[in-house]
N, CA, C, O and the ligand as a Tripos MOL2 file, in Angstrom:
@<TRIPOS>MOLECULE
protein
  305   303    77     0     0
PROTEIN
NO_CHARGES

@<TRIPOS>ATOM
      1 N           9.9410   17.3960   -1.9450 N.3       1 MET1
      2 CA          8.6950   17.8630   -1.7080 C.3       1 MET1
      3 C           8.7650   19.2470   -0.9850 C.2       1 MET1
      4 O           8.3180   19.3910    0.1530 O.2       1 MET1
      5 N           9.2930   20.1630   -1.6310 N.am      2 ALA2
      6 CA          9.6460   21.4850   -0.7150 C.3       2 ALA2
      7 C           8.3970   22.3180   -0.9880 C.2       2 ALA2
      8 O           8.0500   23.0330   -0.0480 O.2       2 ALA2
      9 N           7.6650   22.3610   -2.0800 N.am      3 ALA3
     10 CA          6.6090   23.4430   -2.2010 C.3       3 ALA3
     11 C           5.3410   22.8040   -2.1380 C.2       3 ALA3
     12 O           4.4320   23.3470   -2.7650 O.2       3 ALA3
     13 N           5.0880   21.7260   -1.4880 N.am      4 GLU4
     14 CA          3.7980   21.2370   -1.3260 C.3       4 GLU4
     15 C           2.7310   22.3220   -0.5310 C.2       4 GLU4
     16 O           2.9460   23.0000    0.4740 O.2       4 GLU4
     17 N           1.7890   22.2430   -1.1780 N.am      5 PRO5
     18 CA          0.7730   23.1070   -0.6680 C.3       5 PRO5
     19 C          -0.0150   22.7760    0.5150 C.2       5 PRO5
     20 O          -0.4060   21.6170    0.6570 O.2       5 PRO5
     21 N          -0.2990   23.7070    1.4120 N.am      6 LEU6
     22 CA         -1.0080   23.0210    2.6170 C.3       6 LEU6
     23 C          -2.3070   22.2730    2.4720 C.2       6 LEU6
     24 O          -3.0030   22.6230    1.5180 O.2       6 LEU6
     25 N          -2.6850   21.4720    3.1110 N.am      7 HIS7
     26 CA         -4.0180   20.9050    3.0460 C.3       7 HIS7
     27 C          -4.8820   21.1320    4.1880 C.2       7 HIS7
     28 O          -5.2470   20.2050    4.9110 O.2       7 HIS7
     29 N          -5.2140   22.3230    4.3680 N.am      8 PHE8
     30 CA         -6.1820   22.6480    5.5080 C.3       8 PHE8
     31 C          -7.8400   22.5600    5.0060 C.2       8 PHE8
     32 O          -8.8160   22.3870    5.7350 O.2       8 PHE8
     33 N          -7.8180   22.6940    3.8870 N.am      9 ALA9
     34 CA         -9.3150   22.7140    3.2760 C.3       9 ALA9
     35 C          -9.7140   21.1710    3.4750 C.2       9 ALA9
     36 O          -8.9580   20.2070    3.3560 O.2       9 ALA9
     37 N         -11.0710   21.1630    3.8030 N.am     10 PRO10
     38 CA        -11.5540   19.5050    3.9280 C.3      10 PRO10
     39 C         -11.3710   19.0280    2.6180 C.2      10 PRO10
     40 O         -11.3720   19.7730    1.6380 O.2      10 PRO10
     41 N         -11.1940   17.6670    2.5640 N.am     11 PRO11
     42 CA        -11.2040   16.8870    1.2880 C.3      11 PRO11
     43 C         -12.2760   16.9990    0.3500 C.2      11 PRO11
     44 O         -13.4440   16.8890    0.7240 O.2      11 PRO11
     45 N         -11.9540   17.2200   -0.8970 N.am     12 VAL12
     46 CA        -12.9010   17.3410   -1.9210 C.3      12 VAL12
     47 C         -13.7600   15.9890   -1.9040 C.2      12 VAL12
     48 O         -13.3110   14.8560   -1.7320 O.2      12 VAL12
     49 N         -14.9740   16.3230   -2.1010 N.am     13 ARG13
     50 CA        -15.9930   14.9460   -1.9850 C.3      13 ARG13
     51 C         -15.6280   14.1990   -3.3670 C.2      13 ARG13
     52 O         -15.5260   14.7670   -4.4540 O.2      13 ARG13
     53 N         -15.4660   12.9450   -3.1470 N.am     14 GLY14
     54 CA        -15.0260   12.1570   -4.3270 C.3      14 GLY14
     55 C         -13.5460   11.7770   -4.3520 C.2      14 GLY14
     56 O         -13.1630   10.8980   -5.1240 O.2      14 GLY14
     57 N         -12.7310   12.3900   -3.5590 N.am     15 SER15
     58 CA        -11.1860   12.1340   -3.2420 C.3      15 SER15
     59 C         -10.9990   10.9240   -2.5320 C.2      15 SER15
     60 O          -9.9150   10.3460   -2.6110 O.2      15 SER15
     61 N         -12.1540   10.3610   -1.6800 N.am     16 SER16
     62 CA        -12.1520    9.2800   -0.9450 C.3      16 SER16
     63 C         -12.8750    8.0310   -1.5460 C.2      16 SER16
     64 O         -13.2160    7.0530   -0.8820 O.2      16 SER16
     65 N         -13.0480    8.1810   -2.7860 N.am     17 GLU17
     66 CA        -13.8590    7.4410   -3.5710 C.3      17 GLU17
     67 C         -13.1640    6.0290   -3.4710 C.2      17 GLU17
     68 O         -13.8700    5.0290   -3.3380 O.2      17 GLU17
     69 N         -11.8140    5.9330   -3.5320 N.am     18 PHE18
     70 CA        -11.1210    4.6920   -3.5010 C.3      18 PHE18
     71 C         -10.6230    4.3710   -1.9930 C.2      18 PHE18
     72 O         -10.3670    5.3490   -1.2910 O.2      18 PHE18
     73 N         -10.4900    3.2600   -1.5200 N.am     19 PHE19
     74 CA        -10.2310    3.0270   -0.3310 C.3      19 PHE19
     75 C          -8.7010    3.3940   -0.0720 C.2      19 PHE19
     76 O          -8.4360    3.5590    1.1190 O.2      19 PHE19
     77 N          -7.8090    3.5280   -0.8300 N.am     20 CYS20
     78 CA         -6.4970    4.0870   -1.0180 C.3      20 CYS20
     79 C          -6.3140    4.7930   -1.9910 C.2      20 CYS20
     80 O          -6.6750    4.3070   -3.0630 O.2      20 CYS20
     81 N          -5.7860    5.9820   -2.0080 N.am     21 SER21
     82 CA         -5.8440    6.8360   -3.1010 C.3      21 SER21
     83 C          -4.4870    6.6790   -4.0090 C.2      21 SER21
     84 O          -4.3520    7.3410   -5.0370 O.2      21 SER21
     85 N          -3.5810    5.8340   -3.5930 N.am     22 ASN22
     86 CA         -2.3900    5.7090   -4.4160 C.3      22 ASN22
     87 C          -2.7290    4.5390   -5.6500 C.2      22 ASN22
     88 O          -2.8130    3.3330   -5.4180 O.2      22 ASN22
     89 N          -2.8810    5.0930   -6.8400 N.am     23 PRO23
     90 CA         -3.2770    4.1780   -7.9170 C.3      23 PRO23
     91 C          -2.3460    2.8990   -8.2440 C.2      23 PRO23
     92 O          -2.6890    2.0920   -9.1090 O.2      23 PRO23
     93 N          -1.1510    2.7570   -7.5090 N.am     24 ARG24
     94 CA         -0.5000    1.5730   -7.5230 C.3      24 ARG24
     95 C          -0.7840    0.5920   -6.4870 C.2      24 ARG24
     96 O          -0.2180   -0.4990   -6.4160 O.2      24 ARG24
     97 N          -1.6310    0.9900   -5.7280 N.am     25 CYS25
     98 CA         -1.7910    0.0720   -4.5190 C.3      25 CYS25
     99 C          -2.7580   -0.8110   -4.6870 C.2      25 CYS25
    100 O          -3.7390   -0.4860   -5.3550 O.2      25 CYS25
    101 N          -2.6630   -2.1230   -4.0990 N.am     26 ARG26
    102 CA         -3.7470   -2.9440   -4.1830 C.3      26 ARG26
    103 C          -5.0130   -2.8810   -3.7180 C.2      26 ARG26
    104 O          -5.9740   -3.5980   -3.9950 O.2      26 ARG26
    105 N          -4.9000   -1.6380   -2.7310 N.am     27 PHE27
    106 CA         -6.2710   -1.2720   -2.2200 C.3      27 PHE27
    107 C          -6.7890    0.0610   -2.8520 C.2      27 PHE27
    108 O          -7.5240    0.8520   -2.2600 O.2      27 PHE27
    109 N          -6.3110    0.2170   -4.1390 N.am     28 HIS28
    110 CA         -6.9450    1.1600   -4.8700 C.3      28 HIS28
    111 C          -8.1920    0.6470   -5.4630 C.2      28 HIS28
    112 O          -8.3810    0.5510   -6.6750 O.2      28 HIS28
    113 N          -9.0570    0.3130   -4.5150 N.am     29 VAL29
    114 CA        -10.3400   -0.1260   -5.0360 C.3      29 VAL29
    115 C         -11.5000    0.4770   -4.2920 C.2      29 VAL29
    116 O         -11.3060    1.1430   -3.2750 O.2      29 VAL29
    117 N         -12.6000    0.2760   -4.7360 N.am     30 ARG30
    118 CA        -13.7570    0.8300   -3.9960 C.3      30 ARG30
    119 C         -14.4110   -0.2150   -3.2680 C.2      30 ARG30
    120 O         -14.6280   -1.3360   -3.7280 O.2      30 ARG30
    121 N         -14.7490    0.2150   -2.0090 N.am     31 VAL31
    122 CA        -15.5450   -0.3890   -0.9910 C.3      31 VAL31
    123 C         -16.8760   -1.0230   -2.0320 C.2      31 VAL31
    124 O         -17.6320   -0.2940   -2.6750 O.2      31 VAL31
    125 N         -16.9300   -2.4300   -2.0100 N.am     32 GLY32
    126 CA        -18.2050   -2.8360   -2.9420 C.3      32 GLY32
    127 C         -17.5960   -3.3960   -4.1770 C.2      32 GLY32
    128 O         -18.3590   -4.0730   -4.8670 O.2      32 GLY32
    129 N         -16.4320   -3.2560   -4.5740 N.am     33 ASP33
    130 CA        -15.9800   -3.8590   -5.7460 C.3      33 ASP33
    131 C         -16.0350   -5.5180   -5.4330 C.2      33 ASP33
    132 O         -16.1390   -5.9720   -4.2940 O.2      33 ASP33
    133 N         -15.9500   -6.2940   -6.5930 N.am     34 PRO34
    134 CA        -15.9440   -7.6180   -6.3840 C.3      34 PRO34
    135 C         -14.4770   -7.9300   -5.7760 C.2      34 PRO34
    136 O         -13.4140   -7.4930   -6.2180 O.2      34 PRO34
    137 N         -14.6580   -8.7840   -4.6620 N.am     35 GLY35
    138 CA        -13.3290   -9.1840   -3.8510 C.3      35 GLY35
    139 C         -13.1260   -8.5040   -3.0010 C.2      35 GLY35
    140 O         -12.2590   -8.8850   -2.2150 O.2      35 GLY35
    141 N         -13.8280   -7.1400   -2.7190 N.am     36 VAL36
    142 CA        -13.3750   -6.5470   -1.6590 C.3      36 VAL36
    143 C         -14.4830   -6.5320   -0.6140 C.2      36 VAL36
    144 O         -15.6440   -6.4260   -1.0080 O.2      36 VAL36
    145 N         -14.2060   -6.6330    0.7520 N.am     37 GLU37
    146 CA        -15.1440   -6.8500    1.9060 C.3      37 GLU37
    147 C         -14.8250   -5.6400    2.7090 C.2      37 GLU37
    148 O         -13.7410   -5.0690    2.5910 O.2      37 GLU37
    149 N         -15.6690   -5.2770    3.4480 N.am     38 GLY38
    150 CA        -15.4570   -4.2900    4.4290 C.3      38 GLY38
    151 C         -16.2870   -2.9560    4.2010 C.2      38 GLY38
    152 O         -17.0000   -2.8590    3.2030 O.2      38 GLY38
    153 N         -16.1970   -1.9800    5.0810 N.am     39 PHE39
    154 CA        -16.8360   -0.7500    4.7600 C.3      39 PHE39
    155 C         -16.0180    0.1930    5.9120 C.2      39 PHE39
    156 O         -15.1460   -0.1860    6.6950 O.2      39 PHE39
    157 N         -16.5200    1.3710    5.7710 N.am     40 GLY40
    158 CA        -16.1130    2.5330    6.6590 C.3      40 GLY40
    159 C         -14.6010    2.4530    6.4970 C.2      40 GLY40
    160 O         -14.1040    2.5060    5.3720 O.2      40 GLY40
    161 N         -13.7400    2.3080    7.7660 N.am     41 ASP41
    162 CA        -12.4760    2.3850    8.0110 C.3      41 ASP41
    163 C         -11.8550    1.2240    7.6870 C.2      41 ASP41
    164 O         -10.6620    1.2820    7.9850 O.2      41 ASP41
    165 N         -12.1870    0.1570    7.1810 N.am     42 TRP42
    166 CA        -11.3250   -1.1530    7.0620 C.3      42 TRP42
    167 C         -11.7170   -1.7650    5.6290 C.2      42 TRP42
    168 O         -12.7870   -1.4730    5.0960 O.2      42 TRP42
    169 N         -10.8200   -2.5980    5.0620 N.am     43 ALA43
    170 CA        -11.1620   -3.0920    3.8310 C.3      43 ALA43
    171 C         -10.3470   -4.5940    3.9190 C.2      43 ALA43
    172 O          -9.2360   -4.7290    4.4300 O.2      43 ALA43
    173 N         -11.0510   -5.5490    3.3830 N.am     44 ARG44
    174 CA        -10.2510   -6.9580    3.2440 C.3      44 ARG44
    175 C         -10.5080   -7.4260    1.7170 C.2      44 ARG44
    176 O         -11.5990   -7.4850    1.1490 O.2      44 ARG44
    177 N          -9.2830   -7.7320    1.2130 N.am     45 LEU45
    178 CA         -9.0790   -8.2440   -0.2160 C.3      45 LEU45
    179 C          -9.4030   -9.6300   -0.3830 C.2      45 LEU45
    180 O          -9.4420  -10.2200    0.6970 O.2      45 LEU45
    181 N          -9.6540  -10.3590   -1.4110 N.am     46 ALA46
    182 CA        -10.1650  -11.6310   -1.5170 C.3      46 ALA46
    183 C          -8.8750  -12.6700   -0.9690 C.2      46 ALA46
    184 O          -9.0500  -13.8830   -0.8470 O.2      46 ALA46
    185 N          -7.7080  -12.0640   -0.6970 N.am     47 ASP47
    186 CA         -6.8390  -13.0930   -0.4720 C.3      47 ASP47
    187 C          -6.6640  -12.8830    1.1670 C.2      47 ASP47
    188 O          -5.6980  -13.4210    1.7070 O.2      47 ASP47
    189 N          -7.5050  -12.1780    1.8810 N.am     48 GLY48
    190 CA         -7.4330  -11.9760    3.2510 C.3      48 GLY48
    191 C          -6.7090  -10.8600    3.8430 C.2      48 GLY48
    192 O          -6.7520  -10.6290    5.0510 O.2      48 GLY48
    193 N          -6.0010  -10.1200    2.9570 N.am     49 THR49
    194 CA         -5.4380   -9.0980    3.2670 C.3      49 THR49
    195 C          -6.2180   -7.8450    4.0210 C.2      49 THR49
    196 O          -7.0660   -7.3390    3.2870 O.2      49 THR49
    197 N          -6.1340   -7.3670    5.0540 N.am     50 THR50
    198 CA         -6.9420   -6.5600    5.9080 C.3      50 THR50
    199 C          -6.1500   -5.3400    6.0480 C.2      50 THR50
    200 O          -4.9330   -5.3690    6.2340 O.2      50 THR50
    201 N          -6.8770   -4.2110    5.9550 N.am     51 THR51
    202 CA         -6.2190   -2.9520    6.5700 C.3      51 THR51
    203 C          -7.0720   -1.7830    6.6690 C.2      51 THR51
    204 O          -8.1120   -1.7040    6.0150 O.2      51 THR51
    205 N          -6.6540   -0.8180    7.5070 N.am     52 SER52
    206 CA         -7.5680    0.3640    7.7250 C.3      52 SER52
    207 C          -6.8770    1.4070    6.8200 C.2      52 SER52
    208 O          -5.8460    1.1820    6.1860 O.2      52 SER52
    209 N          -7.5360    2.5410    6.8280 N.am     53 HIS53
    210 CA         -6.9700    3.7650    6.2650 C.3      53 HIS53
    211 C          -7.3270    4.9940    6.8690 C.2      53 HIS53
    212 O          -8.2770    5.0960    7.6440 O.2      53 HIS53
    213 N          -6.6190    5.8910    6.5470 N.am     54 HIS54
    214 CA         -6.7180    7.2000    7.0910 C.3      54 HIS54
    215 C          -6.0130    8.3030    6.1060 C.2      54 HIS54
    216 O          -5.3090    7.9730    5.1520 O.2      54 HIS54
    217 N          -6.2690    9.5160    6.4300 N.am     55 TRP55
    218 CA         -5.7780   10.7060    5.7700 C.3      55 TRP55
    219 C          -4.4450   10.9270    6.0270 C.2      55 TRP55
    220 O          -4.1240   10.9470    7.2150 O.2      55 TRP55
    221 N          -3.5650   11.1030    5.1720 N.am     56 VAL56
    222 CA         -2.2030   11.4300    5.2840 C.3      56 VAL56
    223 C          -1.8610   12.4160    4.2960 C.2      56 VAL56
    224 O          -1.7750   12.1580    3.0960 O.2      56 VAL56
    225 N          -1.6200   13.8130    4.9250 N.am     57 ASP57
    226 CA         -1.2250   15.0580    4.0030 C.3      57 ASP57
    227 C          -2.2570   15.1410    2.9180 C.2      57 ASP57
    228 O          -1.8500   15.3590    1.7770 O.2      57 ASP57
    229 N          -3.6170   14.9850    3.1420 N.am     58 GLY58
    230 CA         -4.4360   15.1980    2.4510 C.3      58 GLY58
    231 C          -5.0200   14.1050    1.3370 C.2      58 GLY58
    232 O          -5.9840   14.1790    0.5750 O.2      58 GLY58
    233 N          -4.1130   13.1470    1.5430 N.am     59 ASP59
    234 CA         -4.6850   11.8040    0.5610 C.3      59 ASP59
    235 C          -5.0740   10.7100    1.6200 C.2      59 ASP59
    236 O          -4.5340   10.5290    2.7110 O.2      59 ASP59
    237 N          -5.9800   10.1130    1.1440 N.am     60 LEU60
    238 CA         -6.4230    8.8770    2.0020 C.3      60 LEU60
    239 C          -5.8520    7.7050    1.5860 C.2      60 LEU60
    240 O          -6.1490    7.1720    0.5170 O.2      60 LEU60
    241 N          -4.8250    7.1460    2.5770 N.am     61 LEU61
    242 CA         -4.1750    6.0930    2.4060 C.3      61 LEU61
    243 C          -4.5540    4.8550    3.0940 C.2      61 LEU61
    244 O          -5.2300    4.9210    4.1210 O.2      61 LEU61
    245 N          -4.1500    3.6620    2.5790 N.am     62 CYS62
    246 CA         -4.3790    2.5010    3.2430 C.3      62 CYS62
    247 C          -3.0530    2.3950    4.4080 C.2      62 CYS62
    248 O          -2.0830    3.1380    4.2630 O.2      62 CYS62
    249 N          -3.1050    1.5750    5.3630 N.am     63 ASP63
    250 CA         -1.8040    1.4780    6.1130 C.3      63 ASP63
    251 C          -0.7330    1.0960    5.6320 C.2      63 ASP63
    252 O           0.2770    1.5080    6.2030 O.2      63 ASP63
    253 N          -0.5860    0.3380    4.6310 N.am     64 LEU64
    254 CA          0.6190   -0.0600    3.8580 C.3      64 LEU64
    255 C           1.3320    1.1580    3.1590 C.2      64 LEU64
    256 O           2.5520    1.3170    3.1140 O.2      64 LEU64
    257 N           0.2720    2.0840    2.5600 N.am     65 CYS65
    258 CA          1.0180    3.1090    1.9890 C.3      65 CYS65
    259 C           1.2850    4.0970    2.7590 C.2      65 CYS65
    260 O           2.1950    4.8620    2.4390 O.2      65 CYS65
    261 N           0.6060    4.2800    3.8520 N.am     66 ALA66
    262 CA          0.8640    5.4500    4.9130 C.3      66 ALA66
    263 C           2.3940    5.1170    5.4920 C.2      66 ALA66
    264 O           3.3180    5.9230    5.6040 O.2      66 ALA66
    265 N           2.3960    3.8150    5.7990 N.am     67 GLN67
    266 CA          3.6750    3.4450    6.4600 C.3      67 GLN67
    267 C           4.8290    3.6320    5.4230 C.2      67 GLN67
    268 O           5.8720    4.1350    5.8390 O.2      67 GLN67
    269 N           4.7390    3.2890    4.1690 N.am     68 ARG68
    270 CA          5.5960    3.7010    3.1200 C.3      68 ARG68
    271 C           5.9050    5.2020    2.9840 C.2      68 ARG68
    272 O           7.0400    5.5760    2.6880 O.2      68 ARG68
    273 N           4.8850    6.0690    3.2010 N.am     69 ARG69
    274 CA          5.1690    7.3680    2.7410 C.3      69 ARG69
    275 C           5.8530    7.9120    4.0690 C.2      69 ARG69
    276 O           6.6800    8.8220    4.0270 O.2      69 ARG69
    277 N           5.4510    7.2890    5.2640 N.am     70 ASN70
    278 CA          6.1850    7.9200    6.3810 C.3      70 ASN70
    279 C           7.6700    7.5110    6.5790 C.2      70 ASN70
    280 O           8.4510    8.0860    7.3370 O.2      70 ASN70
    281 N           7.9340    6.5110    5.8460 N.am     71 ARG71
    282 CA          9.3640    5.9870    5.7770 C.3      71 ARG71
    283 C          10.1770    7.0390    4.6830 C.2      71 ARG71
    284 O          11.3300    7.3800    4.9480 O.2      71 ARG71
    285 N           9.5480    7.4880    3.5340 N.am     72 GLU72
    286 CA         10.1090    8.3180    2.6170 C.3      72 GLU72
    287 C           9.8330    9.6100    3.1660 C.2      72 GLU72
    288 O          10.8090   10.3590    3.1150 O.2      72 GLU72
    289 N           8.9610   10.0250    3.5980 N.am     73 TYR73
    290 CA          9.0390   11.5690    3.8750 C.3      73 TYR73
    291 C           8.6710   11.5870    5.5820 C.2      73 TYR73
    292 O           7.5510   11.8520    6.0180 O.2      73 TYR73
    293 N           9.7500   11.2780    6.3470 N.am     74 PRO74
    294 CA          9.4770   11.2450    7.7610 C.3      74 PRO74
    295 C           9.1790   12.6050    8.3050 C.2      74 PRO74
    296 O           9.8340   13.5770    7.9290 O.2      74 PRO74
    297 N           8.2370   12.7020    9.1550 N.am     75 ARG75
    298 CA          7.7800   13.9700   10.1180 C.3      75 ARG75
    299 C           8.9690   14.1960   10.9550 C.2      75 ARG75
    300 O           9.6840   13.3210   11.4440 O.2      75 ARG75
    301 N           9.1000   15.4970   11.0670 N.am     76 ARG76
    302 CA         10.1670   16.1430   12.2050 C.3      76 ARG76
    303 C           9.3800   16.1580   13.3410 C.2      76 ARG76
    304 O           9.8380   16.5780   14.4030 O.2      76 ARG76
    305 ZN         -2.4840    1.8460   -0.3530 Zn       77 ZN77
@<TRIPOS>BOND
     1     1     2 1
     2     2     3 1
     3     3     4 2
     4     3     5 am
     5     5     6 1
     6     6     7 1
     7     7     8 2
     8     7     9 am
     9     9    10 1
    10    10    11 1
    11    11    12 2
    12    11    13 am
    13    13    14 1
    14    14    15 1
    15    15    16 2
    16    15    17 am
    17    17    18 1
    18    18    19 1
    19    19    20 2
    20    19    21 am
    21    21    22 1
    22    22    23 1
    23    23    24 2
    24    23    25 am
    25    25    26 1
    26    26    27 1
    27    27    28 2
    28    27    29 am
    29    29    30 1
    30    30    31 1
    31    31    32 2
    32    31    33 am
    33    33    34 1
    34    34    35 1
    35    35    36 2
    36    35    37 am
    37    37    38 1
    38    38    39 1
    39    39    40 2
    40    39    41 am
    41    41    42 1
    42    42    43 1
    43    43    44 2
    44    43    45 am
    45    45    46 1
    46    46    47 1
    47    47    48 2
    48    47    49 am
    49    49    50 1
    50    50    51 1
    51    51    52 2
    52    51    53 am
    53    53    54 1
    54    54    55 1
    55    55    56 2
    56    55    57 am
    57    57    58 1
    58    58    59 1
    59    59    60 2
    60    59    61 am
    61    61    62 1
    62    62    63 1
    63    63    64 2
    64    63    65 am
    65    65    66 1
    66    66    67 1
    67    67    68 2
    68    67    69 am
    69    69    70 1
    70    70    71 1
    71    71    72 2
    72    71    73 am
    73    73    74 1
    74    74    75 1
    75    75    76 2
    76    75    77 am
    77    77    78 1
    78    78    79 1
    79    79    80 2
    80    79    81 am
    81    81    82 1
    82    82    83 1
    83    83    84 2
    84    83    85 am
    85    85    86 1
    86    86    87 1
    87    87    88 2
    88    87    89 am
    89    89    90 1
    90    90    91 1
    91    91    92 2
    92    91    93 am
    93    93    94 1
    94    94    95 1
    95    95    96 2
    96    95    97 am
    97    97    98 1
    98    98    99 1
    99    99   100 2
   100    99   101 am
   101   101   102 1
   102   102   103 1
   103   103   104 2
   104   103   105 am
   105   105   106 1
   106   106   107 1
   107   107   108 2
   108   107   109 am
   109   109   110 1
   110   110   111 1
   111   111   112 2
   112   111   113 am
   113   113   114 1
   114   114   115 1
   115   115   116 2
   116   115   117 am
   117   117   118 1
   118   118   119 1
   119   119   120 2
   120   119   121 am
   121   121   122 1
   122   122   123 1
   123   123   124 2
   124   123   125 am
   125   125   126 1
   126   126   127 1
   127   127   128 2
   128   127   129 am
   129   129   130 1
   130   130   131 1
   131   131   132 2
   132   131   133 am
   133   133   134 1
   134   134   135 1
   135   135   136 2
   136   135   137 am
   137   137   138 1
   138   138   139 1
   139   139   140 2
   140   139   141 am
   141   141   142 1
   142   142   143 1
   143   143   144 2
   144   143   145 am
   145   145   146 1
   146   146   147 1
   147   147   148 2
   148   147   149 am
   149   149   150 1
   150   150   151 1
   151   151   152 2
   152   151   153 am
   153   153   154 1
   154   154   155 1
   155   155   156 2
   156   155   157 am
   157   157   158 1
   158   158   159 1
   159   159   160 2
   160   159   161 am
   161   161   162 1
   162   162   163 1
   163   163   164 2
   164   163   165 am
   165   165   166 1
   166   166   167 1
   167   167   168 2
   168   167   169 am
   169   169   170 1
   170   170   171 1
   171   171   172 2
   172   171   173 am
   173   173   174 1
   174   174   175 1
   175   175   176 2
   176   175   177 am
   177   177   178 1
   178   178   179 1
   179   179   180 2
   180   179   181 am
   181   181   182 1
   182   182   183 1
   183   183   184 2
   184   183   185 am
   185   185   186 1
   186   186   187 1
   187   187   188 2
   188   187   189 am
   189   189   190 1
   190   190   191 1
   191   191   192 2
   192   191   193 am
   193   193   194 1
   194   194   195 1
   195   195   196 2
   196   195   197 am
   197   197   198 1
   198   198   199 1
   199   199   200 2
   200   199   201 am
   201   201   202 1
   202   202   203 1
   203   203   204 2
   204   203   205 am
   205   205   206 1
   206   206   207 1
   207   207   208 2
   208   207   209 am
   209   209   210 1
   210   210   211 1
   211   211   212 2
   212   211   213 am
   213   213   214 1
   214   214   215 1
   215   215   216 2
   216   215   217 am
   217   217   218 1
   218   218   219 1
   219   219   220 2
   220   219   221 am
   221   221   222 1
   222   222   223 1
   223   223   224 2
   224   223   225 am
   225   225   226 1
   226   226   227 1
   227   227   228 2
   228   227   229 am
   229   229   230 1
   230   230   231 1
   231   231   232 2
   232   231   233 am
   233   233   234 1
   234   234   235 1
   235   235   236 2
   236   235   237 am
   237   237   238 1
   238   238   239 1
   239   239   240 2
   240   239   241 am
   241   241   242 1
   242   242   243 1
   243   243   244 2
   244   243   245 am
   245   245   246 1
   246   246   247 1
   247   247   248 2
   248   247   249 am
   249   249   250 1
   250   250   251 1
   251   251   252 2
   252   251   253 am
   253   253   254 1
   254   254   255 1
   255   255   256 2
   256   255   257 am
   257   257   258 1
   258   258   259 1
   259   259   260 2
   260   259   261 am
   261   261   262 1
   262   262   263 1
   263   263   264 2
   264   263   265 am
   265   265   266 1
   266   266   267 1
   267   267   268 2
   268   267   269 am
   269   269   270 1
   270   270   271 1
   271   271   272 2
   272   271   273 am
   273   273   274 1
   274   274   275 1
   275   275   276 2
   276   275   277 am
   277   277   278 1
   278   278   279 1
   279   279   280 2
   280   279   281 am
   281   281   282 1
   282   282   283 1
   283   283   284 2
   284   283   285 am
   285   285   286 1
   286   286   287 1
   287   287   288 2
   288   287   289 am
   289   289   290 1
   290   290   291 1
   291   291   292 2
   292   291   293 am
   293   293   294 1
   294   294   295 1
   295   295   296 2
   296   295   297 am
   297   297   298 1
   298   298   299 1
   299   299   300 2
   300   299   301 am
   301   301   302 1
   302   302   303 1
   303   303   304 2
@<TRIPOS>SUBSTRUCTURE
     1 MET1         2 RESIDUE 1 A MET
     2 ALA2         6 RESIDUE 1 A ALA
     3 ALA3        10 RESIDUE 1 A ALA
     4 GLU4        14 RESIDUE 1 A GLU
     5 PRO5        18 RESIDUE 1 A PRO
     6 LEU6        22 RESIDUE 1 A LEU
     7 HIS7        26 RESIDUE 1 A HIS
     8 PHE8        30 RESIDUE 1 A PHE
     9 ALA9        34 RESIDUE 1 A ALA
    10 PRO10       38 RESIDUE 1 A PRO
    11 PRO11       42 RESIDUE 1 A PRO
    12 VAL12       46 RESIDUE 1 A VAL
    13 ARG13       50 RESIDUE 1 A ARG
    14 GLY14       54 RESIDUE 1 A GLY
    15 SER15       58 RESIDUE 1 A SER
    16 SER16       62 RESIDUE 1 A SER
    17 GLU17       66 RESIDUE 1 A GLU
    18 PHE18       70 RESIDUE 1 A PHE
    19 PHE19       74 RESIDUE 1 A PHE
    20 CYS20       78 RESIDUE 1 A CYS
    21 SER21       82 RESIDUE 1 A SER
    22 ASN22       86 RESIDUE 1 A ASN
    23 PRO23       90 RESIDUE 1 A PRO
    24 ARG24       94 RESIDUE 1 A ARG
    25 CYS25       98 RESIDUE 1 A CYS
    26 ARG26      102 RESIDUE 1 A ARG
    27 PHE27      106 RESIDUE 1 A PHE
    28 HIS28      110 RESIDUE 1 A HIS
    29 VAL29      114 RESIDUE 1 A VAL
    30 ARG30      118 RESIDUE 1 A ARG
    31 VAL31      122 RESIDUE 1 A VAL
    32 GLY32      126 RESIDUE 1 A GLY
    33 ASP33      130 RESIDUE 1 A ASP
    34 PRO34      134 RESIDUE 1 A PRO
    35 GLY35      138 RESIDUE 1 A GLY
    36 VAL36      142 RESIDUE 1 A VAL
    37 GLU37      146 RESIDUE 1 A GLU
    38 GLY38      150 RESIDUE 1 A GLY
    39 PHE39      154 RESIDUE 1 A PHE
    40 GLY40      158 RESIDUE 1 A GLY
    41 ASP41      162 RESIDUE 1 A ASP
    42 TRP42      166 RESIDUE 1 A TRP
    43 ALA43      170 RESIDUE 1 A ALA
    44 ARG44      174 RESIDUE 1 A ARG
    45 LEU45      178 RESIDUE 1 A LEU
    46 ALA46      182 RESIDUE 1 A ALA
    47 ASP47      186 RESIDUE 1 A ASP
    48 GLY48      190 RESIDUE 1 A GLY
    49 THR49      194 RESIDUE 1 A THR
    50 THR50      198 RESIDUE 1 A THR
    51 THR51      202 RESIDUE 1 A THR
    52 SER52      206 RESIDUE 1 A SER
    53 HIS53      210 RESIDUE 1 A HIS
    54 HIS54      214 RESIDUE 1 A HIS
    55 TRP55      218 RESIDUE 1 A TRP
    56 VAL56      222 RESIDUE 1 A VAL
    57 ASP57      226 RESIDUE 1 A ASP
    58 GLY58      230 RESIDUE 1 A GLY
    59 ASP59      234 RESIDUE 1 A ASP
    60 LEU60      238 RESIDUE 1 A LEU
    61 LEU61      242 RESIDUE 1 A LEU
    62 CYS62      246 RESIDUE 1 A CYS
    63 ASP63      250 RESIDUE 1 A ASP
    64 LEU64      254 RESIDUE 1 A LEU
    65 CYS65      258 RESIDUE 1 A CYS
    66 ALA66      262 RESIDUE 1 A ALA
    67 GLN67      266 RESIDUE 1 A GLN
    68 ARG68      270 RESIDUE 1 A ARG
    69 ARG69      274 RESIDUE 1 A ARG
    70 ASN70      278 RESIDUE 1 A ASN
    71 ARG71      282 RESIDUE 1 A ARG
    72 GLU72      286 RESIDUE 1 A GLU
    73 TYR73      290 RESIDUE 1 A TYR
    74 PRO74      294 RESIDUE 1 A PRO
    75 ARG75      298 RESIDUE 1 A ARG
    76 ARG76      302 RESIDUE 1 A ARG
    77 ZN77       305 GROUP 0 **** ****
């Protein structure tokens, strides 16, 4: 990831439509979808898994994906 563009611009509206922007994530859901509880900064799936989310390098990621990304692309 050498030439990743900087993400200083505010997020485009709509990019936070999904609770987690990783399409392979279990939390790639919209708040309000069937089986999803929560609002704002947290969500709970039907199986009881609860997580929060926050912006990481311009992507809105749940805690699970944020941890994975930090492992794969550790900050200096
Ligand atoms: Zn995720």
